[in-house]
C-alpha positions in Angstrom: -24.1 -28.9 21.3 -26.7 -31.5 22.0 -27.6 -33.7 24.9 -28.8 -37.2 24.1 -29.1 -40.7 25.6 -26.0 -42.7 25.6 -25.5 -45.2 22.8 -23.2 -48.3 22.8 -20.6 -46.6 20.6 -20.2 -43.9 23.2 -18.7 -46.1 25.8 -15.0 -45.5 25.0 -15.5 -41.7 24.7 -17.3 -41.2 27.9 -14.9 -43.5 29.8 -12.1 -41.3 28.5 -13.9 -38.1 29.7 -14.2 -39.6 33.2 -10.6 -40.9 33.3 -9.1 -37.7 32.1 -11.1 -35.4 34.4 -10.5 -37.2 37.7 -6.6 -36.8 37.8 -6.9 -33.3 36.3 -8.6 -32.3 39.5 -6.1 -34.1 41.7 -8.5 -36.9 42.7 -7.2 -40.4 43.3 -8.0 -43.1 40.9 -9.0 -45.5 43.6 -12.3 -45.0 45.4 -13.7 -42.9 42.6 -15.5 -43.5 39.3 -12.1 -43.9 37.6 -12.0 -47.5 38.8 -15.7 -48.4 38.6 -16.3 -51.5 36.6 -19.2 -49.9 34.8 -17.0 -47.0 33.5 -16.0 -49.0 30.5 -19.6 -50.0 29.7 -21.7 -47.0 30.5 -24.4 -47.8 28.0 -24.9 -51.3 29.4 -24.8 -49.9 33.0 -27.8 -47.6 32.5 -30.3 -49.9 30.9 -32.4 -50.8 34.0 -35.7 -49.3 35.1 -35.6 -45.7 36.3 -32.1 -45.0 35.2 -30.6 -43.1 32.3 -27.2 -41.7 31.2 -26.9 -38.7 28.9 -23.9 -37.6 26.9 -23.1 -34.1 25.7 -22.0 -34.0 22.1 -20.2 -31.0 20.6 -19.5 -31.1 16.8 -20.1 -34.8 16.8 -17.7 -35.6 19.7 -18.8 -36.8 23.1 -17.4 -34.2 25.5 -19.2 -35.1 28.8 -22.0 -36.9 30.4 -24.0 -37.6 33.6 -26.6 -40.1 34.7 -29.4 -40.9 37.1 -29.7 -44.3 38.9 -31.3 -45.6 42.1 -28.9 -45.2 45.0 -27.2 -48.5 45.7 -28.1 -50.2 49.0 -30.8 -47.6 49.9 -34.3 -48.8 50.4 -35.9 -45.3 50.1 -36.9 -43.5 46.9 -33.5 -41.8 46.4 -31.6 -41.6 43.1 -28.0 -40.6 42.6 -26.7 -38.3 40.0 -23.7 -40.2 38.8 -20.5 -39.7 36.7 -20.9 -36.1 35.7 -17.7 -35.2 33.9 -16.6 -33.0 31.0 -13.5 -32.7 28.9 -11.4 -29.6 29.9 -12.0 -27.9 26.5 -15.8 -27.7 27.1 -15.9 -26.7 30.8 -17.2 -23.2 31.5 -19.6 -23.2 28.5 -22.8 -23.8 30.6 -23.2 -27.4 29.5 -23.0 -28.6 33.1 -26.1 -26.7 34.1 -28.1 -27.8 31.1 -27.1 -31.5 31.7 -27.8 -31.2 35.4 -31.3 -29.8 34.7 -32.0 -32.6 32.3 -30.9 -35.2 34.8 -33.0 -33.8 37.6 -36.0 -33.7 35.3 -35.4 -37.4 34.4 -35.2 -38.2 38.2 -38.6 -36.5 38.7 -40.1 -38.2 35.7 -38.9 -41.6 37.1 -40.7 -40.7 40.4 -37.7 -40.3 42.7 -38.4 -38.1 45.7 -34.7 -37.2 46.5 -31.5 -37.0 44.6 -28.1 -37.7 46.1 -24.6 -36.6 45.0 -21.1 -37.5 46.1 -18.2 -35.2 45.2 -15.0 -33.7 46.5 -13.9 -30.2 47.6 -11.6 -30.4 44.5 -14.7 -30.0 42.3 -15.5 -26.5 43.6 -17.4 -25.4 40.4 -19.6 -28.5 40.4 -20.4 -28.1 44.1 -21.4 -24.5 43.5 -23.8 -25.7 40.8 -25.2 -28.3 43.1 -25.8 -25.7 45.8 -27.5 -23.4 43.2 -29.9 -26.2 42.3 -30.9 -26.6 46.0 -28.7 -29.5 47.2 -27.9 -29.5 50.9 -24.8 -30.8 52.5 -24.9 -34.0 54.6 -22.7 -35.1 57.5 -22.2 -38.6 56.1 -22.8 -40.6 52.9 -25.9 -42.4 52.0 -26.1 -45.9 50.4 -22.9 -47.7 49.5 -21.4 -46.3 46.3 -17.9 -47.5 46.9 -16.5 -44.0 46.3 -14.6 -43.7 49.6 -12.4 -40.9 48.1 -15.5 -38.6 47.9 -16.1 -36.7 51.1 -18.8 -34.2 50.0 -22.3 -35.6 50.3 -25.4 -33.7 49.2 -29.1 -34.3 48.9 -32.0 -32.5 47.3 -35.7 -33.0 47.7 -37.4 -33.4 44.3 -40.7 -31.6 43.9 
């Protein structure tokens, strides 16, 4: 297993990871990353300043990924952990924690002071990981991500 920066040829594989995982957990396709325009072009979507997307590769196959990007429509120094999804066959192997740690380190390296996450109660294991990493629950969303089907909002202070 290795974690690396996304490359243009990874677009179809990571889009498939995202679009397979969302319905597996009973999430709607609308109001989630499933329908985001950037899901088909993840490499291109993460080429700006202070943003990065990592993929997890196992035996030469892209099996998951996650990224960091400034929180849309937020004027403070907050980033968002975005589009963290894995294929079913690789869940439970600890890759999520490794990728999560890499993303948080990138956020710190970019100089962000807080990291925001949106999720759903249907992603219990992911929320548990977020809590272990020190994320605190919020009463309402930050920014305007367009993910109105996500009703768990969390924030972490980055040291």
